[in-house]
C-alpha angles and dihedrals in degrees: 000000000000120000127196125190140156116239131177122242114256127200130190119228117211095212126212087241091057091048090049091051090051090049091053091050090048092051089048088051091053091049092049092048092050091045091049090050092050091049091048090050090050093052089068093210120171120201092211094058102045118104128180123183111235116192092330092311127089107256090230092054089049092053091046093048096056093099114018115219096014097089107073125149089109086304092295087158090063090050097052103031093258091307133100129260093254134153125336113291093251092054093045088052090051091050091046091054092047090055094045091054092044092056095039096052095038083060091056090053095048093043089054088060092040091054092052092047092050091053092052095043092049091044087232117181103182094074097050092109097053106038093102091069096062088040089057090049090055089064085080090071099089090046091047092050094048093047094046097047094046095043092048089066089051100045104028100102092048099041101034115051093189092068092077114106092209089073092064101059116108114294093244089056093053104280123151112249096195095050092043088055089058096040097104088062088068109020107036125158091017125069113280115261094030121088116333093228095158090055096046094044090052090053093050094045094048094053091043091053094046092048093046092054090044090056093047095048092043091050092056093044093053094041087058088063091060106046107007092226111161090217087080090059091050092049091048089051091051093050090045093053092051091045093053091056091050091045092053089062102034097047092056094046091047089053090054093044103042103033115009093051088062083080098041096174091058132062139173126198087212097053096097090056091044095055092043090052090052093047092045101050090042091052090048090052091051092048090049093048093050091048090051093047091050091049090052090053090054098260130122098042088170089066116082138169091283091061091045088051091055096047089043089054088053092054091045096045097045092046084061090045091053089050091050091054091044092050094044092053093044096045095048090052093042098054095039088053095194111164097226089055102037094051088079094060096035088057089056100036106040097045142057088295092069094097092048089048092061095037086058091059094044094051098040102039119009099045098042090043095050098038097047098038097104126069093238093053091062092050100051121083092209092063094043088052088058099043101042096059088048090054093044092051092040094057091048084058088049093056090043088056092047094054115021101063091051092050103035101030104191096347096074124117141172118226146094094340094056094043093044097051091046089054092051093051092043091054092048091047093048092046091054092043098047094041090057093041090064094051095075137026115289090240136010111261089196097049105133091226100043091102090054089050092051090053093043112134131171 
């Protein structure tokens, strides 16, 4: 059924007050980060000296015992928990947080584009009035790519154990057999232990591809505002369909490269899905929260409780999906009980990360599931304003848990440094998103399915 209706153009204004508030939060983030760094310096921790008993066996011995005879170098792996004697613990923690935020916020940018592409590919009409919000989020992509590529060269030796040339000497001289077996994944076609050109090129190409499709889809979306020609919608749908195929491959490989390789002796065939699920539900929560905040400010009159219900169902449903992937990965490893697999969860369960491990499940499954279970909960902005920040914070915890134990071993912590750096990145991300949101109408008056969206009822 075709709907036609006349709607007024609506534009968002990024007010000086909003910019000032973001600035205050950013300054607070810098203060927290500095305070956290000072406290970490004062703790005087040394990665080489920390020992935590894991199931009756020192966690470092467990890591070192995964593959007998492959960890030479005078058993240096046993001494440092399978990781190198790198920078001071406070600096490694700073680098770890930088990488966590890089990956986390890059996910928000790519999920903004992914959400838009899904709507076009599915020929969805209900979301016609809110697609400009995820499009604005995708403007973070060039910043995310630049930050990630530059910071990788700063943090790589502390965050990624496999970057150390000493691991690639002959086995009998102390090389690491497991990591050497994976070396072509990073170093091809160069000699292993030199420059990981294959890894770096992948990172550059992935961001370039994502940004290129973002520009193409954005161009068609904005052109539609000017002339209302339906050809723009068809072109955007074509680009979206191609992008989704590329994203299916690149998102999994980026998960292996940027997060799973932090623990190079461990792997999971489900990890690509797991990181995507975390990115996806987190992106949905951010989109929903921005829509709700705009509604409260009097914007987005084309969005009603039916649209909120749909986006709320997405957050609810994909919180359950994330939990399904989490449980599937955990349960397979738990009942197989193979040392080289279980070490990943032992490192997170029988250590100082145990509390964070369970908080992760509470924030990302139990609370969203219980709070959004009813129909009314998904339709009321007040409840969505409660649940979405829980999901956003919960998935930051999720990425913290994916990366920090592998980098910091038993020297990790969660405090001012983690909160402060998250605040800095969040302010930068919101500034880019909101600045771009005000540059074009909040929704496309000429979208061929806007009438359908206005009459959407569930």
